[in-house]
Every structure is written in C-alpha cells, then in structure tokens.
C-alpha positions as CSV (number, residue, x, y, z in Angstrom):
1,M,94.8,75.3,95.2
2,T,95.7,77.1,92.0
3,M,99.3,77.6,91.2
4,P,100.5,81.2,90.3
5,Q,100.5,82.3,86.7
6,R,104.1,83.1,87.1
7,S,106.8,82.7,89.7
8,L,107.5,85.9,91.6
9,K,110.8,86.9,93.2
10,I,110.1,88.0,96.8
11,V,112.4,89.4,99.4
12,H,110.9,88.6,102.7
13,V,112.1,90.8,105.6
14,G,111.3,89.1,108.9
15,D,112.0,86.5,111.5
16,F,112.3,82.9,110.5
17,F,113.1,79.6,112.1
18,S,116.3,80.6,113.8
19,S,117.3,83.6,115.9
20,L,120.3,84.9,117.6
21,K,118.0,86.0,120.4
22,K,118.0,83.5,123.3
23,R,114.8,81.9,124.4
24,S,113.0,82.8,121.2
25,P,110.2,80.4,120.1
26,S,111.4,81.0,116.5
27,Q,111.0,77.4,115.4
28,F,107.2,78.2,115.1
29,S,107.6,81.6,113.5
30,V,104.9,83.1,111.3
31,G,107.6,84.4,109.0
32,G,109.0,81.0,108.5
33,K,105.7,79.5,107.8
34,L,104.7,82.2,105.3
35,S,108.0,81.8,103.4
36,N,107.3,78.0,103.3
37,G,103.9,78.7,101.8
38,L,105.2,81.1,99.2
39,I,107.9,78.7,98.1
40,R,105.4,75.8,98.0
41,N,103.2,78.0,95.8
42,G,106.0,78.3,93.3
43,H,107.7,81.6,94.2
44,H,111.3,82.4,94.6
45,V,111.6,83.6,98.2
46,I,114.8,85.1,99.7
47,N,114.6,85.5,103.5
48,F,116.2,88.6,104.9
49,A,116.5,88.1,108.7
50,Y,116.5,91.7,109.7
51,R,116.9,91.4,113.4
52,D,119.8,89.1,113.2
53,I,121.5,91.3,110.6
54,A,121.1,94.3,112.9
55,R,122.5,92.3,115.9
56,A,125.5,91.1,113.9
57,E,126.3,94.7,112.8
58,G,125.6,96.4,116.1
59,W,127.9,97.1,119.0
60,F,127.5,94.6,121.8
61,N,125.2,92.5,119.6
62,S,122.5,95.2,120.0
63,R,120.0,95.3,117.1
64,Y,119.2,98.9,118.0
65,L,122.8,100.0,117.6
66,G,122.9,98.1,114.3
67,K,119.8,99.5,112.7
68,R,121.6,101.9,110.3
69,A,123.8,99.1,109.1
70,L,120.6,97.1,108.6
71,W,119.1,99.8,106.4
72,R,122.3,100.0,104.3
73,A,122.4,96.2,104.0
74,L,118.7,96.0,102.8
75,K,119.1,98.8,100.3
76,S,122.3,97.2,98.9
77,F,120.6,93.8,98.7
78,M,117.6,95.1,96.9
79,E,120.0,96.5,94.3
80,T,121.6,93.1,93.7
81,C,118.3,91.2,93.9
82,R,115.7,93.3,92.1
83,P,112.6,91.4,93.4
84,D,109.0,91.8,92.3
85,I,107.8,92.1,95.9
86,L,109.2,93.4,99.1
87,L,107.4,91.6,101.9
88,L,108.0,93.3,105.3
89,G,107.3,91.1,108.2
90,H,106.4,91.6,111.9
91,G,108.4,94.4,113.5
92,Y,109.2,98.0,112.7
93,M,113.0,98.3,112.3
94,I,112.5,99.2,108.7
95,P,110.8,102.6,109.0
96,P,108.6,104.4,106.5
97,E,111.4,106.7,105.2
98,I,113.6,103.7,104.3
99,I,110.6,102.0,102.5
100,L,110.1,105.1,100.5
101,D,113.8,105.3,99.6
102,I,113.6,101.7,98.3
103,R,110.4,102.3,96.4
104,R,111.9,105.4,94.6
105,A,115.0,103.3,93.7
106,H,112.8,100.5,92.3
107,P,109.8,101.7,90.3
108,G,107.2,98.9,89.9
109,L,108.1,97.2,93.1
110,T,105.1,95.9,95.1
111,T,105.5,96.5,98.9
112,I,103.5,94.6,101.5
113,Q,103.6,94.6,105.3
114,W,102.2,91.9,107.6
115,N,102.0,92.1,111.4
116,I,100.8,90.0,114.3
117,D,101.0,92.7,116.9
118,A,97.9,93.6,118.9
119,L,96.0,96.8,117.9
120,F,95.1,97.6,121.5
121,V,98.8,98.6,122.1
122,E,99.2,102.2,121.1
123,D,102.8,102.0,119.8
124,N,101.8,99.1,117.5
125,V,98.9,101.1,116.0
126,R,101.1,104.1,115.4
127,D,103.8,102.1,113.7
128,F,101.4,99.9,111.7
129,V,99.5,103.0,110.4
130,A,102.7,104.8,109.5
131,R,103.9,101.9,107.3
132,H,100.5,101.4,105.8
133,H,100.8,104.8,104.2
134,V,103.9,103.9,102.3
135,V,103.2,100.3,101.2
136,D,100.8,98.8,98.7
137,A,99.0,96.5,101.1
138,S,98.9,95.7,104.8
139,F,97.8,92.6,106.7
140,I,97.1,92.4,110.4
141,S,96.0,89.6,112.7
142,T,93.0,91.6,114.0
143,A,89.7,91.8,112.0
144,G,86.5,93.8,112.2
145,S,85.7,97.4,111.3
146,L,88.1,98.7,113.9
147,V,91.1,98.2,111.6
148,R,89.7,100.6,109.0
149,E,88.8,103.1,111.7
150,L,92.4,103.1,112.8
151,I,94.2,103.2,109.5
152,G,91.6,105.0,107.3
153,H,89.8,103.9,104.2
154,E,92.7,104.3,101.7
155,G,94.9,101.4,100.6
156,I,94.5,97.6,100.6
157,V,94.2,95.9,104.0
158,G,93.4,92.3,105.0
159,F,93.0,90.1,108.0
160,L,96.0,87.8,108.5
161,P,95.2,84.5,110.1
162,N,97.9,82.9,112.3
163,P,99.0,80.2,109.8
164,V,99.7,76.5,110.5
165,D,102.2,74.3,108.6
166,W,102.1,70.5,108.5
167,S,105.9,70.5,108.5
168,V,106.1,72.8,111.6
169,E,103.2,71.8,113.8
170,R,103.9,68.1,113.7
171,G,102.1,66.8,116.8
172,R,98.9,64.7,116.8
173,A,97.5,65.1,120.3
174,H,94.0,64.3,119.1
175,E,95.1,60.8,118.2
176,H,95.8,59.9,121.9
177,A,93.2,59.3,124.7
178,H,95.9,60.2,127.3
179,L,99.1,62.1,127.2
180,E,101.7,63.4,129.7
181,A,99.5,66.5,130.5
182,D,95.9,67.5,130.2
183,L,95.9,71.3,129.9
184,F,98.6,73.6,128.3
185,Y,99.0,77.3,128.8
186,A,101.9,79.6,127.9
187,C,102.4,83.2,128.9
188,G,105.4,85.4,128.3
189,N,104.5,88.0,131.0
190,P,102.0,86.6,133.6
191,A,102.2,89.9,135.7
192,R,100.7,91.8,132.8
193,L,96.9,91.8,133.3
194,R,94.8,89.9,130.9
195,R,91.0,90.4,130.6
196,V,89.2,87.1,130.7
197,C,85.3,87.2,130.6
198,G,85.2,90.8,131.7
199,R,87.7,90.6,134.6
200,D,91.3,91.5,134.7
201,W,93.6,88.7,135.9
202,E,97.2,88.2,136.8
203,M,97.8,84.9,135.1
204,N,99.5,83.1,137.9
205,E,96.4,83.8,140.0
206,F,94.1,82.8,137.2
207,C,95.8,79.5,136.7
208,Q,95.9,78.8,140.4
209,E,92.1,79.6,140.7
210,L,91.4,77.4,137.7
211,E,93.4,74.5,139.2
212,Q,91.3,74.7,142.3
213,H,88.1,74.2,140.4
214,L,89.2,71.4,138.1
215,P,89.5,67.6,138.9
216,R,92.4,66.6,141.0
217,S,93.3,64.0,138.4
218,M,94.3,66.8,135.9
219,K,97.9,67.4,135.0
220,F,99.0,70.9,133.9
221,S,101.6,71.9,131.3
222,Y,102.8,75.5,131.7
223,A,105.3,77.7,130.1
224,G,106.1,81.0,131.8
225,V,103.5,80.7,134.6
226,R,103.1,79.0,137.9
227,G,106.9,78.8,138.3
228,A,107.5,77.1,135.0
229,P,110.3,78.4,132.6
230,Y,109.3,80.1,129.4
231,Y,110.2,77.3,127.1
232,S,111.4,77.6,123.5
233,G,112.7,75.2,120.8
234,V,112.3,71.5,121.3
235,D,111.2,71.9,124.9
236,Y,108.3,74.1,123.8
237,A,107.4,71.6,121.0
238,H,107.4,68.8,123.5
239,L,104.8,70.5,125.7
240,L,102.6,71.2,122.7
241,E,102.8,67.6,121.4
242,G,102.4,66.0,124.9
243,T,99.3,67.8,126.1
244,T,95.7,67.0,125.2
245,M,94.0,70.5,125.6
246,G,95.2,74.1,125.1
247,L,94.0,77.2,126.8
248,N,94.0,80.2,124.4
249,I,94.0,83.4,126.4
250,S,95.5,86.5,124.9
251,R,95.7,89.9,126.6
252,R,92.1,90.8,125.5
253,A,89.3,89.0,123.8
254,D,87.3,91.9,122.5
255,Y,89.3,92.6,119.4
256,F,87.7,90.6,116.7
257,L,89.7,87.4,115.7
258,Y,92.8,88.7,117.4
259,S,94.9,85.9,119.1
260,S,98.4,85.2,120.0
261,D,100.0,82.9,117.3
262,R,100.1,80.2,120.1
263,L,96.6,79.4,118.9
264,A,98.1,78.0,115.7
265,H,100.8,76.2,117.7
266,M,98.2,74.5,119.9
267,I,95.5,73.5,117.4
268,G,98.1,72.7,114.8
269,N,99.5,70.0,117.2
270,G,96.1,68.5,117.7
271,Q,95.1,70.1,121.1
272,L,91.5,70.8,121.8
273,I,91.3,74.6,122.1
274,H,89.4,76.4,124.9
275,I,88.8,79.9,123.7
276,E,86.6,82.8,124.8
277,R,83.5,83.2,122.6
278,Q,84.0,87.0,122.5
279,T,87.1,86.6,120.3
280,G,84.7,85.9,117.4
281,Y,86.3,82.5,116.4
282,D,82.8,81.0,116.7
283,H,82.2,82.8,113.3
284,L,84.7,80.4,111.7
285,F,84.6,77.3,113.9
286,S,81.7,75.4,115.5
287,D,81.2,74.0,119.0
288,H,82.2,70.6,117.4
289,E,85.6,72.0,116.5
290,M,86.6,74.3,119.4
291,S,85.5,74.6,123.0
292,F,84.0,78.1,123.5
293,F,83.4,79.8,126.9
294,S,81.8,83.0,128.0
295,S,82.4,82.7,131.8
296,F,84.9,81.3,134.2
297,D,82.4,78.7,135.3
298,E,81.7,77.6,131.7
299,L,85.4,77.2,131.1
300,V,85.7,75.0,134.2
301,D,82.7,72.9,133.0
302,N,84.1,72.5,129.5
303,I,87.6,71.5,130.6
304,T,86.1,69.0,133.2
305,R,83.7,67.5,130.7
306,Y,86.4,66.8,128.1
307,H,88.9,65.6,130.6
308,K,86.3,63.0,131.8
309,A,85.4,62.1,128.2
310,P,88.7,61.6,126.3
311,Q,87.0,60.1,123.2
312,E,84.7,63.1,122.9
313,R,87.7,65.4,123.3
314,Q,89.6,63.5,120.6
315,K,86.7,63.9,118.2
316,V,86.3,67.6,118.7
317,A,90.0,68.2,118.7
318,E,90.5,66.3,115.4
319,A,87.7,68.3,113.8
320,G,89.2,71.6,114.9
321,W,92.7,70.4,113.8
322,R,91.4,69.5,110.3
323,R,89.3,72.7,109.9
324,Y,92.2,75.0,111.0
325,H,94.6,73.2,108.7
326,E,92.1,73.5,105.9
327,L,91.4,77.2,106.4
328,F,94.7,78.6,107.5
329,N,97.5,76.4,106.2
330,E,100.7,78.2,105.1
331,R,100.0,77.9,101.4
332,R,96.5,79.3,101.5
333,V,97.4,82.2,103.8
334,A,100.5,83.0,101.6
335,E,98.4,82.9,98.4
336,Y,95.8,85.2,100.0
337,I,98.5,87.8,100.8
338,I,99.9,87.9,97.3
339,H,96.5,87.6,95.6
340,T,95.0,90.5,97.6
341,A,98.1,92.7,97.4
342,L,98.2,92.4,93.6
343,G,94.6,93.6,93.3
344,G,92.8,90.3,93.2
345,E,89.2,90.2,94.3
346,S,88.1,88.2,97.4
347,S,87.0,84.7,96.5
348,Q,85.4,81.7,98.1
349,E,88.9,80.3,98.6
350,F,89.4,82.8,101.4
351,P,86.3,82.8,103.6
352,W,88.0,85.2,106.1
353,A,88.6,87.9,103.4
354,S,85.4,89.7,104.4
355,C,86.2,89.8,108.1
356,L,87.3,93.5,108.0
357,S,83.9,94.7,107.2
C-alpha cells in the first residue's frame, strides 16, 4: 500500500472505541477502525466523539438536549485546529446548516460523510441525502445503482465496506476444529421483522425453527435472541472468538452489498460466514470463502455439512478470513475514502470502487 504524499490533518467526528452509552458494542466501532487506518496511513487524526460531548453537555446526560452545545464545541474546535479534512461519521447530529457554517468559516476545507445506516429506512435516506448536498464526498455501506437514484448524479459517492482491523478483530476461530459453540447470531431487536429468502421472520422464531432442523449436537451462541442478553464489550468479543460459524442476517438482503457491520466482526474473528446469496457478496467472495444460501433448506444443509466436517469448515473460514482482511482492512478502506474524496480515480487497489454502477 502506498503512503500518502503528505500527512493530512483530519478531524474525525464519530463514535470510537468507548462510549458513555451503556450496552454499546463500541469496542468494534467502524469509526475507531477508520481512525486507526488513517493514522497507520500517516495522517494526523483527531477524534471528536460527538455523541459523548452532547451527553456531557446536555441536561440529564441527554445527547438531544446537548446538541446545541455540541455544535458550538465543534465550531470552536475547528477554529483552534484548522484541519485539512472534516470527516463526519455515522449519525446525523451535525446537520447540514452547521456543516455549511463550518465550510464558510474555513475555505478550502474538504468535508466527507460516511454512514453505515440502511437505505431501506426512510429517515436514513432523508438525512444522508441532505448532508450529501453540503459535503464534498459521501460513503455509504450500500452499493448498486439505487444509491445514485436516491441521491442524484451530482457529487462524489462511494461504497463503504465494513472494515476489519487486525488489532480489533483478534480471534482466530478458523484455527480450531472445535470451540465452545458452533453457530453465532446477534440481533438488537428480534421482534423487528427480517426478510430471509423472501419470507418475513421474527428472529426468535427463525432461530427456533433453525435449531429444530439442525443436528442435536450443535451448540448455539446468541446475543439478543432466544432469551440471551444483548452482549457488548468483552462478553461480545468472547462470543465472537469462541464460535466456529456466524450467521449473517440483516433486516433485508435485497440491497446490494448492504450488511450490518457484524459481518466484519464475525469474519474478522475467523468464523465461517453463512450469508444469503441475494446480498451480492458472491460478487466479491467465492463459495470457497463464504457459505452462500438462497433458501432456508440450503442454509440448513450448509450449516449441517460444515458442522460435520470441521476441517472443511476451517479451510473455507480461513480463506474467507484472509480474503476479507485483504480486501477490507482498515488501512485500505481509509485510503479509499481519502483517495476518492480528493478526486483520485478508481484503481485496481479498490476492486469494490465500481460497485455503485
């Protein structure tokens, strides 16, 4: 990977590896990994934890009551810092009018937004599009022509892969024939319906149905479903590192390359990933790197097969682990964001760069 021609000063507004919010899985945050990548690429990165600043300034530790204090704090900090780039992370507490105020006060500043919210949620689309019109470049964790249809053809936009980081995803599940559990699934809100292979499921029911069709010898590792707590921190990491396979089901599979960032958590820790083929990840990964399914029965067959053949599971899991770390490591994804935002052309270094067409 090439080093930057010069070091850039970047103020990164986002969530990082700590949070005042309880039960937050912040130790795996995308913002933290992107900052790591930018720093390792030679840039001076200053993290501005906007939610925590708003909570600290708001009545009753409410970030909503602290938003005006947050805006003042960011404007003041920009005056004392004078960065080359303002990188606005996931979330919309910095509205378009504040971004415009900052840009007027700092001519020549490059502004970038990145977001991992789903574009099938109407509020997310509205807020992402509104900020797109006041920044220099936008990055979103959905690909395909739909993105341009939603935001228009003006401005720079790119697909944001969910990054992995060797120093964050530290597990090596693929190195073990047997671990404490065989299948991991996490879900923040199991009552919210998820569409799997064309059918809407409540995820407690889905997991129960799946268990009934799988070998009795299987052990399940859950977070947020089937009565299990929604783990965070070291407890969450323990589940990731101690389970051989991961089930990647987001709310929908028909938005090209969209996935919860748990995909990076699971594969980054060496789990064999079971993922619906409709997501489009078979464009970037082969059947020798991930386990793809197009029906409930195929999912059952795949899980059963790899459970009964641990060496085969280890081989595929390791190939997927290596491929994902090669494609989507924190340095590469961070370099892609800066390279693209500053007007660089897509290169072979970023094979996902054409995924918006």
